[in-house]
C-alpha positions as CSV (number, residue, x, y, z in Angstrom):
1,M,157.2,40.7,32.6
2,V,156.8,41.3,36.3
3,Y,153.2,40.8,37.3
4,N,151.3,40.2,40.7
5,K,150.2,36.5,40.9
6,N,147.2,38.0,42.6
7,D,146.0,40.1,39.8
8,K,142.7,38.6,38.4
9,Y,143.1,40.0,34.9
10,I,146.2,41.4,33.5
11,G,148.6,39.2,35.7
12,K,146.5,36.1,35.1
13,S,146.4,36.8,31.5
14,I,150.1,37.2,31.0
15,K,150.5,34.1,33.1
16,E,148.3,32.0,31.2
17,Y,148.4,33.6,27.6
18,G,151.7,35.4,27.5
19,E,149.9,38.6,26.5
20,W,147.1,41.1,27.5
21,S,144.7,42.7,25.1
22,Q,146.9,42.0,22.1
23,R,144.2,43.2,19.8
24,E,144.5,46.7,21.1
25,I,148.3,46.4,20.5
26,N,147.4,45.2,17.0
27,L,145.4,48.3,16.3
28,C,148.2,50.5,17.4
29,K,150.6,48.7,15.2
30,Q,148.3,50.0,12.1
31,L,148.4,53.6,13.4
32,L,152.3,54.0,14.3
33,T,155.7,54.0,12.6
34,S,159.0,53.5,14.3
35,N,159.7,57.2,14.8
36,D,156.5,58.1,16.3
37,V,155.7,59.9,19.6
38,V,153.1,58.2,22.0
39,I,151.5,59.2,25.4
40,E,150.0,56.4,27.4
41,V,147.8,57.4,30.4
42,G,147.2,54.5,32.8
43,S,150.1,52.4,31.9
44,N,149.6,50.0,34.7
45,I,152.5,47.5,34.8
46,G,153.4,48.1,31.3
47,S,151.8,45.3,29.3
48,H,151.2,47.8,26.4
49,T,153.9,50.2,27.4
50,V,156.7,47.6,26.5
51,A,154.8,46.8,23.1
52,L,154.4,50.3,22.1
53,S,158.1,51.2,22.9
54,K,159.1,48.5,20.5
55,I,156.7,49.6,17.7
56,V,158.1,53.2,17.9
57,S,161.6,52.0,18.3
58,Q,163.0,55.3,17.0
59,G,160.7,57.4,18.7
60,I,159.5,57.7,22.4
61,V,156.9,56.7,24.7
62,F,155.7,58.9,27.7
63,A,154.1,56.6,30.3
64,F,152.0,57.7,33.2
65,E,151.0,55.4,36.2
66,P,149.8,57.0,39.7
67,Q,149.7,53.8,41.9
68,N,153.2,53.6,43.6
69,I,153.6,49.7,43.7
70,I,152.1,49.3,40.2
71,F,154.5,52.1,38.9
72,Q,157.5,50.1,40.4
73,N,156.2,47.1,38.4
74,L,156.0,49.3,35.2
75,C,159.7,50.5,35.7
76,A,160.8,47.1,36.3
77,N,159.2,45.9,33.0
78,I,160.7,48.6,31.0
79,S,164.2,47.8,32.5
80,L,163.9,44.0,32.1
81,N,163.1,44.6,28.3
82,S,166.0,47.1,27.9
83,I,163.8,49.6,26.9
84,T,165.5,53.0,26.5
85,N,162.9,55.1,24.6
86,C,160.2,55.2,27.4
87,V,160.0,57.9,30.2
88,C,157.8,56.9,33.0
89,F,155.9,59.2,35.2
90,N,154.5,58.2,38.8
91,S,151.6,60.7,38.5
92,A,147.9,60.9,37.3
93,L,146.7,63.4,34.7
94,S,143.5,65.5,35.0
95,S,142.1,68.8,33.9
96,Q,144.0,71.0,36.3
97,K,147.3,70.6,38.0
98,D,146.0,71.6,41.6
99,E,143.2,69.1,41.7
100,E,143.4,66.7,44.6
101,F,142.6,63.1,44.1
102,Y,143.3,59.8,46.1
103,Y,143.9,56.1,45.1
104,P,143.3,53.0,47.3
105,N,146.3,51.4,48.9
106,F,145.4,47.7,47.8
107,D,146.4,44.8,49.8
108,F,148.6,43.1,46.9
109,T,148.7,40.1,48.8
110,K,145.1,39.3,48.1
111,E,143.3,38.4,44.7
112,N,142.0,41.7,43.2
113,N,141.6,43.5,39.8
114,F,144.6,45.9,40.5
115,A,144.0,47.8,37.1
116,A,140.4,48.7,38.1
117,M,141.6,51.6,40.3
118,S,139.4,54.8,40.2
119,L,140.9,58.0,41.6
120,A,138.5,59.8,44.2
121,N,138.6,63.4,45.3
122,E,138.4,62.5,48.9
123,R,139.8,59.6,51.1
124,K,137.1,57.2,50.6
125,F,139.2,54.3,51.7
126,K,140.6,53.5,55.2
127,Y,144.1,53.4,53.6
128,S,144.5,55.9,50.8
129,E,147.5,57.6,49.0
130,K,147.3,61.1,47.6
131,A,148.2,61.0,43.9
132,R,150.6,63.2,42.1
133,I,148.5,65.3,39.7
134,D,149.7,66.9,36.3
135,T,148.0,68.0,33.1
136,L,149.0,67.1,29.5
137,D,149.4,70.8,28.6
138,N,151.7,71.5,31.6
139,R,153.8,68.6,31.0
140,F,154.1,68.8,27.2
141,A,153.8,72.6,26.6
142,N,156.8,72.3,24.2
143,L,155.9,69.0,22.4
144,K,155.7,69.6,18.9
145,R,154.7,66.2,17.5
146,L,152.4,63.5,18.9
147,T,151.0,60.5,16.9
148,L,149.0,58.7,19.6
149,L,147.3,59.7,23.0
150,K,146.2,56.4,24.7
151,T,144.2,56.7,27.9
152,D,143.0,53.9,30.2
153,A,142.2,56.2,33.1
154,E,139.1,54.3,34.8
155,G,136.6,57.0,34.2
156,M,139.1,59.9,34.1
157,E,139.2,60.3,30.4
158,V,137.2,63.5,30.2
159,N,139.5,65.0,32.8
160,V,142.7,63.9,31.0
161,L,141.4,65.2,27.5
162,K,140.4,68.6,29.0
163,G,143.9,69.1,30.5
164,G,145.3,68.5,27.0
165,F,143.3,70.6,24.7
166,D,146.1,72.9,23.5
167,L,148.3,69.7,23.0
168,I,145.5,67.9,21.0
169,K,144.7,71.0,19.0
170,R,148.3,71.6,18.2
171,T,149.5,68.0,17.3
172,K,146.0,66.2,16.3
173,P,147.0,62.7,17.6
174,F,145.1,59.5,17.1
175,L,143.0,59.2,20.4
176,Y,142.6,55.7,21.9
177,V,140.4,56.1,24.9
178,E,138.6,53.6,27.2
179,N,134.8,53.7,27.2
180,D,134.0,50.7,29.2
181,G,130.7,49.5,30.8
182,S,131.7,50.7,34.1
183,Y,131.7,54.2,33.1
184,I,128.7,54.4,30.9
185,K,127.3,57.4,32.6
186,K,130.2,59.4,31.5
187,S,130.1,58.1,27.8
188,K,128.1,61.0,26.4
189,E,130.2,63.6,27.8
190,L,133.4,61.9,26.6
191,I,132.0,61.4,22.9
192,E,130.7,64.9,22.6
193,L,134.1,66.3,24.0
194,I,136.0,64.5,21.3
195,W,133.7,65.6,18.7
196,S,134.1,69.2,19.9
197,L,137.7,68.9,19.1
198,N,136.8,68.2,15.3
199,Y,137.2,64.4,15.6
200,R,135.5,61.2,14.2
201,I,135.1,58.4,16.7
202,F,135.0,54.7,16.1
203,W,134.2,51.8,18.4
204,H,136.7,49.3,19.1
205,I,135.1,46.4,21.0
206,I,137.2,43.1,21.6
207,P,137.0,40.0,23.7
208,I,139.4,39.9,26.5
209,Y,140.3,36.2,25.6
210,N,142.3,35.9,22.5
211,K,142.1,32.5,20.9
212,N,145.3,33.0,19.0
213,N,147.3,34.1,22.0
214,F,151.0,33.7,22.3
215,F,151.0,30.5,24.3
216,N,148.3,28.9,22.2
217,N,146.3,28.4,25.2
218,E,142.6,27.2,24.3
219,N,141.4,27.4,27.9
220,N,139.2,30.6,27.9
221,L,139.3,32.0,31.6
222,F,137.5,35.2,30.8
223,G,134.4,33.8,29.2
224,N,132.6,36.5,27.3
225,L,134.0,39.5,29.0
226,I,134.9,42.2,26.5
227,S,136.9,45.5,26.4
228,C,135.4,48.7,24.9
229,N,137.4,51.4,23.7
230,M,137.1,54.3,21.1
231,L,139.5,55.5,18.4
232,G,139.4,59.2,17.8
233,I,140.8,60.4,14.3
234,S,141.1,64.1,13.5
235,K,138.8,65.2,10.6
236,D,142.1,66.6,9.0
237,R,143.6,63.2,8.7
238,K,142.9,61.0,5.8
239,I,142.7,57.4,6.7
240,N,140.5,54.4,6.0
241,I,139.5,52.5,9.3
242,D,137.4,49.3,9.2
243,L,135.5,50.1,12.6
244,P,131.8,51.2,13.3
245,E,131.6,54.8,13.7
246,V,130.1,56.4,16.8
247,K,127.1,58.5,15.3
248,D,124.9,58.8,18.5
249,A,126.3,60.1,21.7
250,D,123.5,58.6,23.7
251,F,124.3,55.1,22.5
252,H,126.8,52.8,24.1
253,P,127.1,49.0,22.9
254,M,127.3,47.7,26.4
255,R,124.1,49.5,27.7
256,K,121.4,46.9,28.4
């Protein structure tokens, strides 16, 4: 894997543990078969993308990453791993194609959490880049089959799903969406939106540090930090899942 040595989380985790959020990948393995179709929104450098592409070895992964430098890392990792069933797009996804969003042009020579990039609809930073914007319904108007829609879009999950109503209603994929503590204020809207699509939702809350990591490194660099996501399952799909169900849109497990 190509990663930035100054990345406080994903890069550091790959260096020290040989993995990043392996429990998320393990859950995806339970949902997918080798010939499935996956859309990943917010692929970053491809730590999940590479794994997903190998899981659906006879299928395809569509990966989206708006940040130009990070996108270059993503493509490098797909190439380094000889992945041929992944198509990468250097764009963000939102509710409308004509929306205008900007992302900060990070100084990649200094330590930072490069995955924690939130799009803004104005130039909030001294150095900003205008993001390419697309919608799921525009990009995949003719897609007949989709098994998993995974979004890690730093608070843009509602926008992403709104731009993919037709696709979701047509294909009824599993939805694996970030609902982290940084965006608790958007949690209720996100939950109610997914419910409106005739889905059940389950919490998937995991510690960032995995003691059974690939390098067997027992040094926990991330303390008690957790990752909070939700798994959405269409009510038309019959499947047993051993996760706590979301019953109250006002509740968030990370709210103090």
